[in-house]
C-alpha angles and dihedrals in degrees: 000000000000093000091048091052091047091050092048092048092048091048092049091048093050091046091052090047092050091048091049091051091047092051090046092052092050094045101039115009096179095050094044093051091046094052098040113047091184090065092053090052096049097039 
């Protein structure tokens, strides 16, 4: 049960982080690219 909870928490955290980055990119492209180098590489 502990591993399942850990996996669910990790998935939720990564999903929230991805959503936050997505919203940041849509709202402020320059700031998002400056703060997250990975986005500038993939975009």
